[in-house]
N, C-alpha and C positions, 0 to 999 in steps of 0.2 A: 674469404667471404662467409658469414655467417647466415644461417638460415633465420626466417623471422621466426619459426617455431622455436629456435635454438634460443633466441635472444627474447623471447617472453618470459615473463614472470611465472613462478612456479603455479600460482593461482589459476592461470590461463592454461597452464599445460594439464593441470589435473582437472577435467572436464569429461563428464559422461553425457554423452547424446546432446552436448551443446550447453550442458547445465554445468556451471562450477559446484565444485565439492567443496571449497574453501569455505569453511564456516566460522574464519577466526574474528570475522566482525559479529559474529552474534554474543562474543564473549563480552562485549561494551553494553551495558543497560542501556545508556543514552541512544546508541543505535537501534537497538532492539524497540525500546521506546518510539523513534522516529519511523521505523518500519512499520509499526503499527498502527501509527497515526496516517501513513501514506496509505497502507491498505484500508484502513477506513475511508481515507477519503475518495479511493477508487472503488470500493463497494457502494459508497453513498453516491458517486456520480452515476454510477451503472444503474442503481435504481432510480434516480431522478430522470434519466435518459430514457429509461423504459416506461416512466411515467407520462413523459412528454409525448411518447409515441402512440399512447392512447388518445385519440383526438375524439373527443367527446362532443365536439360542436364544431361547424364551419368557421375558421379564422378569419376575422375582418380583413386585416393585413396578412398577405402571404407572401414572403419573398426569401431569397437564400441568406440576403444580409441580416434578417432578422433570426432566421434559423440560426447562423453562426452566432449573433451576439447573444440568443438564449444558450446555445452551449457552452459559451466563454463564461456565462452569468450562473450556469448550472455548476462547472467547475470549480469557480472559485467558492460558490454555496457549499458545495460538497468539501472544500477543502478547509473552510471556517467551520462548518460542521463537525468536521472531525476533530478540530483542534480544541474547539469551545464546549460542544455538545455531543459528544460521542454516542453512538447507538449501543458501542459495547464489542462489536465483532472484532476490532483491532485489538482489543484488551485481551479477547479470548484468544487471540493468535499469538499475542505476547507471551501471555501466561503459558500457552501450550509449548512454545520454542524454549523457554527459559525452564521449563523442566529439564530439559536434555543438557544444560549446562549447568553443573553442580555449584558453580561460584555465583550464578545468578540466582538461584532459587530464591533468596530472601530479598533481592532488591528490586526485580521485576514485576515478581507477582506480588500481590497484595495477600496478607494472611488471610485464611479463610474466615468468615464471618459466622456466629451460632445464630 
């Protein structure tokens, strides 16, 4: 009988403090771009949630159902904003990560503008 740790893939075995040290997925420019978009969506979602928590006036209708619907709407809005009109934080993260990958320096990061 094999132990679960022995049967686990190498990427799962090489963890430090619960975080995987496998960076092979960063070598793909498409994966790096998707990660940047997801990071942008999460960041924008957190920003929208923070903005919603500042109650400037008394709500007319207040219920858990409306709160849930608003949260779902904000998540979708954040994802759409990250895909179509990004604010740039995902691109900055992608550029930073691409610097450490010599084979992605030209493909993931835009050339500097003068």
